[in-house]
C-alpha positions as CSV (number, residue, x, y, z in Angstrom):
1,M,9.5,-2.4,-33.5
2,P,12.8,-0.7,-34.4
3,A,13.5,-0.2,-38.1
4,E,15.6,-2.7,-39.9
5,G,19.2,-2.2,-39.1
6,A,18.4,0.0,-36.1
7,S,19.7,-0.7,-32.6
8,P,17.4,-3.0,-30.5
9,L,15.2,-1.1,-28.1
10,A,16.0,-1.8,-24.4
11,T,14.7,-0.7,-21.0
12,I,16.9,0.7,-18.3
13,S,16.0,-2.1,-15.9
14,R,17.3,-4.7,-18.4
15,L,20.6,-3.0,-19.4
16,K,22.5,-5.7,-17.5
17,S,21.8,-8.1,-20.3
18,H,23.1,-5.6,-23.0
19,V,26.6,-4.8,-21.6
20,G,28.9,-4.1,-24.6
21,E,26.0,-3.7,-27.0
22,V,24.6,-0.6,-28.7
23,V,20.9,-0.2,-27.8
24,G,18.0,2.2,-28.2
25,L,16.4,3.9,-25.2
26,R,13.2,6.0,-24.9
27,G,12.5,8.2,-21.9
28,W,12.6,11.5,-20.2
29,V,15.5,13.7,-19.1
30,Y,15.5,13.6,-15.3
31,N,18.7,15.8,-15.0
32,L,21.3,17.3,-17.2
33,R,24.8,18.7,-16.4
34,S,27.7,19.7,-18.5
35,S,31.5,19.5,-18.0
36,G,33.1,21.3,-20.9
37,K,33.2,18.9,-23.8
38,I,31.1,16.2,-22.0
39,N,27.3,16.4,-21.4
40,F,25.7,14.0,-18.8
41,I,22.0,13.0,-19.0
42,I,20.2,11.1,-16.3
43,L,17.5,9.4,-18.3
44,R,14.4,7.8,-16.8
45,D,12.1,5.5,-18.6
46,G,9.7,4.2,-15.9
47,T,11.8,1.1,-15.3
48,G,14.8,2.9,-13.8
49,F,17.4,5.7,-14.1
50,V,20.6,5.6,-16.0
51,Q,23.4,8.1,-16.8
52,C,24.1,8.7,-20.5
53,V,27.3,10.4,-21.5
54,A,27.7,12.5,-24.7
55,A,31.3,13.5,-25.5
56,L,32.2,15.9,-28.2
57,G,34.2,13.9,-30.8
58,E,32.2,10.7,-30.1
59,V,29.0,12.3,-31.3
60,D,28.7,14.9,-34.0
61,E,28.4,18.6,-33.2
62,A,24.7,18.8,-34.0
63,T,23.9,15.9,-31.6
64,F,26.2,17.4,-28.9
65,A,24.4,20.8,-29.2
66,R,21.0,19.0,-29.1
67,V,21.9,17.3,-25.9
68,G,23.2,20.6,-24.4
69,G,19.9,22.3,-25.2
70,L,17.7,19.8,-23.5
71,T,15.5,20.8,-20.5
72,Q,14.4,18.7,-17.5
73,E,11.6,16.2,-18.5
74,S,12.1,16.6,-22.2
75,S,11.2,13.3,-23.9
76,V,13.8,11.7,-26.1
77,T,15.0,8.7,-28.0
78,L,18.7,7.8,-28.0
79,T,21.1,5.1,-28.9
80,G,24.3,4.3,-27.1
81,K,26.7,1.6,-25.9
82,V,26.1,0.0,-22.6
83,R,28.9,-0.5,-20.1
84,E,29.1,-1.5,-16.5
85,D,30.0,1.3,-14.1
86,R,29.5,0.7,-10.4
87,R,29.7,4.4,-9.6
88,A,26.8,5.3,-12.0
89,P,23.1,5.1,-11.0
90,G,22.0,1.5,-11.3
91,G,25.5,0.3,-11.9
92,Y,25.5,0.9,-15.7
93,E,26.3,3.8,-18.0
94,V,25.4,4.5,-21.7
95,T,27.9,6.1,-24.0
96,L,25.6,8.1,-26.3
97,T,25.9,7.8,-30.1
98,S,22.7,9.6,-31.2
99,L,19.7,11.4,-29.8
100,D,16.4,12.7,-31.1
101,L,14.1,15.0,-29.3
102,I,10.5,13.9,-29.2
103,A,9.1,16.8,-27.3
104,P,10.7,19.6,-25.3
105,S,9.6,20.3,-21.7
106,A,8.6,23.8,-20.5
107,E,10.3,25.0,-17.3
108,Y,9.7,22.2,-14.9
109,P,8.2,23.2,-11.5
110,I,9.8,20.4,-9.5
111,T,13.6,21.0,-9.4
112,L,16.2,19.0,-7.6
113,K,16.1,21.4,-4.6
114,E,13.9,20.8,-1.6
115,H,10.2,21.5,-1.9
116,G,7.5,21.6,0.9
117,P,4.9,18.9,1.1
118,E,2.0,21.1,0.1
119,F,3.8,22.2,-3.1
120,L,4.7,18.6,-3.9
121,L,1.1,17.4,-3.3
122,D,-0.2,20.2,-5.5
123,N,2.1,18.8,-8.2
124,R,1.5,15.1,-7.3
125,H,1.1,14.3,-11.0
126,L,4.7,15.4,-11.5
127,W,6.1,14.4,-8.1
128,L,5.4,10.8,-9.1
129,R,8.3,11.0,-11.6
130,T,11.0,11.3,-8.9
131,P,13.2,8.4,-7.9
132,R,11.8,8.2,-4.3
133,Q,8.2,8.1,-5.5
134,V,9.0,5.6,-8.3
135,A,10.5,3.3,-5.6
136,V,7.4,3.6,-3.5
137,M,5.1,2.8,-6.4
138,R,7.2,-0.2,-7.4
139,L,7.0,-1.5,-3.8
140,R,3.2,-0.9,-3.8
141,S,2.7,-2.9,-7.0
142,S,4.8,-5.8,-5.7
143,L,3.1,-5.8,-2.3
144,V,-0.3,-6.2,-3.9
145,K,1.0,-8.9,-6.2
146,A,2.6,-10.8,-3.2
147,F,-0.6,-10.7,-1.2
148,R,-2.8,-11.9,-4.1
149,D,-0.3,-14.6,-5.1
150,W,-0.3,-16.0,-1.6
151,L,-4.1,-15.9,-1.4
152,D,-4.5,-17.5,-4.9
153,D,-1.9,-20.2,-4.0
154,N,-3.8,-21.0,-0.8
155,D,-7.2,-21.6,-2.5
156,F,-8.8,-18.2,-2.0
157,I,-11.1,-17.0,-4.7
158,L,-11.3,-13.4,-5.8
159,A,-14.9,-12.2,-5.3
160,D,-15.2,-8.4,-5.7
161,S,-17.5,-6.5,-3.3
162,P,-19.5,-3.5,-4.4
163,I,-18.4,0.0,-3.8
164,L,-21.9,1.4,-3.6
165,T,-23.7,0.0,-0.6
166,P,-27.1,0.5,1.2
167,S,-25.6,0.0,4.7
168,S,-22.7,0.8,7.0
169,C,-20.0,-1.7,8.0
170,E,-17.8,0.3,10.3
171,G,-20.2,2.9,11.7
172,T,-22.5,5.6,10.4
173,A,-20.3,8.5,11.5
174,T,-17.7,8.0,8.8
175,L,-19.9,7.4,5.7
176,F,-19.8,9.3,2.4
177,S,-23.4,9.4,1.4
178,I,-24.8,9.7,-2.1
179,D,-28.2,9.8,-3.8
180,Y,-28.8,6.6,-5.7
181,Y,-31.8,7.4,-7.9
182,G,-33.8,8.6,-4.9
183,E,-32.5,6.0,-2.5
184,P,-29.8,6.6,0.1
185,A,-26.5,4.9,-0.6
186,F,-22.9,5.1,0.6
187,L,-19.4,4.6,-0.6
188,S,-18.1,1.4,0.9
189,Q,-16.2,1.5,4.1
190,S,-15.3,-2.2,3.7
191,G,-16.2,-5.2,1.5
192,Q,-16.2,-7.5,4.5
193,M,-20.0,-8.2,4.8
194,Y,-20.2,-9.1,1.1
195,Q,-17.2,-11.4,1.6
196,E,-19.1,-13.2,4.3
197,A,-21.7,-14.0,1.7
198,T,-19.2,-15.1,-0.9
199,A,-17.2,-17.2,1.6
200,L,-20.4,-19.1,2.6
201,A,-20.8,-19.9,-1.1
202,L,-17.1,-20.5,-2.1
203,G,-15.3,-21.4,1.2
204,K,-12.4,-18.9,1.1
205,T,-12.7,-15.6,-0.8
206,Y,-11.2,-12.1,-0.9
207,C,-11.8,-8.7,-2.4
208,F,-9.4,-5.9,-3.2
209,G,-10.4,-2.4,-3.9
210,P,-10.9,1.2,-2.7
211,T,-12.7,1.9,0.5
212,F,-13.8,5.2,1.9
213,R,-13.9,6.8,5.4
214,A,-15.2,10.3,6.1
215,E,-13.0,10.7,9.1
216,K,-12.1,14.2,10.1
217,S,-8.5,13.3,10.8
218,K,-5.3,14.9,9.7
219,T,-2.9,12.3,11.1
220,R,-0.1,10.6,9.1
221,R,-2.1,7.4,9.3
222,H,-5.4,8.5,7.7
223,L,-6.7,8.9,4.1
224,M,-10.3,9.4,3.0
225,E,-9.8,6.9,0.2
226,F,-7.6,3.9,0.6
227,W,-7.2,0.4,-0.8
228,M,-7.9,-2.7,1.3
229,L,-7.5,-6.4,0.9
230,E,-10.1,-8.4,2.7
231,P,-10.0,-12.2,2.9
232,E,-12.9,-14.1,4.5
233,M,-13.0,-17.8,5.5
234,A,-15.9,-20.2,6.3
235,F,-15.4,-22.7,9.1
236,C,-12.7,-20.5,10.6
237,D,-11.9,-19.3,14.2
238,L,-9.8,-16.5,15.6
239,D,-6.6,-18.6,15.9
240,E,-6.8,-19.7,12.3
241,D,-7.5,-16.2,11.2
242,M,-4.4,-14.9,12.9
243,R,-2.3,-17.7,11.4
244,V,-3.4,-16.8,7.9
245,Q,-2.6,-13.1,8.5
246,E,1.0,-13.8,9.7
247,E,1.7,-16.3,6.9
248,M,0.4,-13.9,4.2
249,L,2.2,-10.8,5.6
250,S,5.5,-12.6,6.2
251,Y,5.4,-14.0,2.6
252,A,4.8,-10.5,1.2
253,V,7.6,-8.8,3.2
254,Q,10.1,-11.5,2.3
255,Y,9.0,-11.2,-1.4
256,L,9.8,-7.5,-1.4
257,L,13.1,-8.0,0.3
258,K,14.2,-10.5,-2.3
259,R,13.2,-8.3,-5.3
260,H,13.5,-4.7,-4.3
261,A,16.9,-4.1,-2.8
262,E,17.4,-1.0,-5.0
263,E,14.1,0.5,-4.0
264,F,14.9,0.1,-0.3
265,V,18.3,1.7,-0.8
266,A,16.6,4.6,-2.7
267,L,14.3,5.1,0.3
268,G,17.1,4.8,2.9
269,R,15.2,2.0,4.6
270,D,17.1,-0.2,7.0
271,T,15.7,-3.6,6.3
272,A,17.2,-5.4,9.3
273,A,13.8,-5.2,11.1
274,L,12.0,-6.5,8.1
275,E,14.2,-9.6,8.0
276,R,12.6,-10.6,11.3
277,V,9.1,-10.6,9.9
278,K,8.5,-14.3,10.0
279,P,5.8,-16.4,11.8
280,P,4.8,-16.9,14.5
281,F,4.1,-13.3,15.6
282,P,3.7,-12.6,19.3
283,R,0.1,-12.6,20.6
284,I,-1.1,-10.6,23.6
285,S,-4.5,-9.9,25.0
286,Y,-6.0,-6.4,25.3
287,D,-5.6,-6.9,29.1
288,D,-1.9,-7.5,28.6
289,A,-1.6,-4.4,26.4
290,V,-3.3,-2.3,29.0
291,D,-0.8,-3.6,31.6
292,I,2.0,-2.5,29.3
293,L,0.5,1.0,29.0
294,H,0.1,1.3,32.8
295,K,3.8,0.2,33.3
296,K,4.8,2.9,30.8
297,G,3.0,5.6,32.8
298,F,-0.1,6.0,30.5
299,E,-3.4,7.0,32.2
300,F,-5.6,4.5,30.4
301,T,-9.0,3.1,31.4
302,W,-9.9,-0.5,30.6
303,G,-12.6,-0.4,28.0
304,D,-11.2,2.5,26.0
305,D,-9.9,2.0,22.4
306,F,-6.3,2.5,21.6
307,G,-5.0,5.6,19.9
308,A,-1.8,6.0,18.0
309,P,0.4,6.7,21.1
310,H,-1.0,3.6,22.8
311,E,-0.4,1.4,19.8
312,T,3.1,2.7,19.5
313,A,3.9,2.1,23.1
314,V,2.7,-1.5,22.9
315,S,4.4,-2.3,19.7
316,E,7.7,-1.0,21.0
317,E,7.9,-4.0,23.3
318,F,8.3,-6.3,20.3
319,D,10.7,-6.7,17.4
320,R,8.1,-7.8,14.8
321,P,4.4,-7.3,14.3
322,V,2.2,-8.2,17.4
323,F,-1.4,-9.4,17.6
324,V,-3.5,-7.7,20.3
325,H,-6.7,-9.8,20.7
326,R,-9.9,-9.8,22.7
327,Y,-10.7,-6.1,22.7
328,P,-13.8,-4.9,24.7
329,A,-16.9,-5.5,22.6
330,A,-18.0,-1.9,23.2
331,V,-15.1,-0.5,21.0
332,K,-15.5,-2.9,18.1
333,A,-18.1,-3.4,15.3
334,F,-21.5,-4.9,16.0
335,Y,-20.8,-8.0,13.9
336,M,-17.8,-9.2,16.0
337,K,-18.4,-12.5,17.9
338,P,-18.2,-12.3,21.8
339,D,-15.8,-14.7,23.5
340,P,-18.2,-17.4,25.0
341,E,-16.1,-17.6,28.1
342,R,-16.0,-13.8,28.6
343,P,-18.8,-12.0,26.6
344,E,-17.5,-8.5,27.4
345,V,-14.6,-9.1,24.9
346,I,-14.7,-10.2,21.3
347,L,-12.9,-12.9,19.4
348,G,-11.0,-10.3,17.3
349,A,-7.5,-9.0,16.9
350,D,-5.6,-6.1,15.6
351,L,-2.1,-6.6,14.2
352,L,0.3,-3.7,15.2
353,A,3.3,-3.1,13.1
354,P,6.6,-2.4,14.9
355,E,8.6,0.9,14.8
356,G,5.6,3.0,15.8
357,Y,3.5,2.4,12.7
358,G,0.4,1.1,14.5
359,E,-2.5,-1.1,13.3
360,I,-2.2,-2.5,9.8
361,I,-4.7,-5.4,10.1
362,G,-8.0,-5.7,11.9
363,G,-10.1,-8.9,11.9
364,G,-11.6,-11.8,13.8
365,Q,-14.6,-14.1,14.1
366,R,-18.0,-12.8,12.9
367,L,-21.2,-13.3,14.8
368,D,-22.8,-16.5,13.5
369,D,-25.9,-16.5,15.8
370,L,-29.0,-14.9,14.2
371,E,-30.7,-13.8,17.5
372,L,-27.6,-12.2,18.9
373,L,-26.8,-10.4,15.7
374,E,-30.4,-9.0,15.6
375,R,-29.9,-7.8,19.2
376,R,-26.6,-6.2,18.4
377,L,-28.1,-4.2,15.5
378,K,-30.7,-2.8,17.8
379,E,-28.0,-2.0,20.5
380,H,-26.1,0.0,17.9
381,G,-29.2,1.8,16.7
382,L,-29.0,0.4,13.2
383,P,-32.1,-0.2,11.1
384,E,-32.7,-3.9,10.3
385,A,-34.0,-3.4,6.7
386,P,-30.7,-2.7,5.0
387,Y,-29.2,-5.7,6.7
388,R,-31.9,-8.3,5.9
389,W,-29.6,-10.0,3.4
390,Y,-26.8,-10.0,6.0
391,L,-29.1,-11.6,8.6
392,D,-30.0,-14.3,6.0
393,L,-26.4,-15.5,6.2
394,R,-27.2,-16.7,9.7
395,R,-30.6,-17.9,8.9
396,Y,-29.6,-20.3,6.1
397,G,-26.7,-22.6,7.2
398,S,-24.7,-20.4,9.5
399,V,-21.2,-21.6,10.3
400,P,-18.3,-20.1,12.3
401,H,-16.4,-17.8,10.0
402,A,-13.7,-15.2,10.2
403,G,-11.7,-12.7,8.2
404,F,-9.6,-9.6,8.2
405,G,-8.8,-6.4,6.3
406,I,-5.3,-5.1,5.6
407,G,-4.8,-1.6,4.4
408,I,-2.3,-1.4,1.6
409,E,-1.2,2.2,2.4
410,R,-0.6,1.7,6.1
411,T,1.2,-1.6,5.5
412,L,3.5,0.0,2.8
413,T,4.2,3.0,5.0
414,W,5.7,0.6,7.6
415,I,7.5,-1.6,5.1
416,A,9.0,1.4,3.3
417,G,9.8,3.2,6.5
418,L,7.9,6.4,5.4
419,D,6.8,9.3,7.6
420,H,3.4,9.7,6.1
421,L,1.1,7.3,4.1
422,R,0.3,10.1,1.6
423,E,3.3,8.9,-0.4
424,T,2.0,5.3,-0.7
425,I,-0.9,6.0,-3.1
426,P,-0.6,7.7,-6.5
427,F,-3.1,10.4,-5.7
428,P,-3.9,10.7,-2.0
429,R,-7.3,11.9,-0.8
430,M,-7.2,13.7,2.5
431,I,-9.6,15.8,4.5
432,N,-8.2,19.0,2.9
433,R,-7.1,17.6,-0.5
434,I,-8.9,16.3,-3.5
435,Y,-6.6,17.9,-6.2
436,P,-5.1,16.8,-8.4
């Protein structure tokens, strides 16, 4: 609390409500420049950036000298009068009346010049302070909130899945293995299987947390550790599953558009394409997608999985996200339910984002037949013992059920219009990077 008689503390994001008032601010010096008898500070406080003006004659000489001696990222407290200025960052400016130094900053490694990605990633703990990264992190926070708000408002129950697991969900080739007191264990690739159990107890559930894939990939779409939201629904088929996906994603995109115009401007993101993200999304079969690839000159064999170029080529045909459903069973996980009318394909779908960003959601119906699930485990060379509990879900009151997983980083990369998803998580973990 400010001392009695002191100016009320404010945050930069709320200066609009303090125009004409003298307020206190606390933050860090993002930039400093001088023009003779006027010093300009760009102050950041975590909620935004604002220009503060210190003019000799309006502040005493000691304060003016103190301002002139500041270094980038020094932490300060200051007071000043707020005024509206459309030319200034954020539309407001503060005429400084006093300033106190909390702690000086040593020579800051990230200057306002251009830096290479490896240097910036080495200094990720500091890179996060820049306006672009602040904008991305704000969008990430709101994206997660929007997803969870939609799920909570539609009767889904949060039921966290474990991160340490005894079995594989997406395939044994991409597991991070650990020793669990003498027993083999793995970092979770997905919380889906556990969500199947909680959905059969609670109806509609979801989990949200980190997932891990030991994929030896250096593409702009891959991380070793990423965050995934995974809803699961009892008494649900593929069509209902896709409806839930498009409703939830559309809500989240419109939520961000309404609340984060400044962040999109900071990122240089043209939001016209995002305005079109409203249900229903187009739906095409895997067969239709293969036809598109052939018409575009791709040499593609039916039965193969899509890579990034194939997803881009298909999504280019649409002005909003598109569902591709009924993939060949051979390229999808063992737990996916075959189409009864065509067993060589599964009742599943991937949602491809437009503008070349590829798959952001994967989901579909799960196998609900015990005998067929046991057979699929054997076909995939998976031991039955770690999956006994999973088989029990089909043994005791099995029902049709479906769900999906949406990766936060891939989705945000598309929404924010970024080139690489490494900017969408505070501290990215890639095949060649675990520092800082």
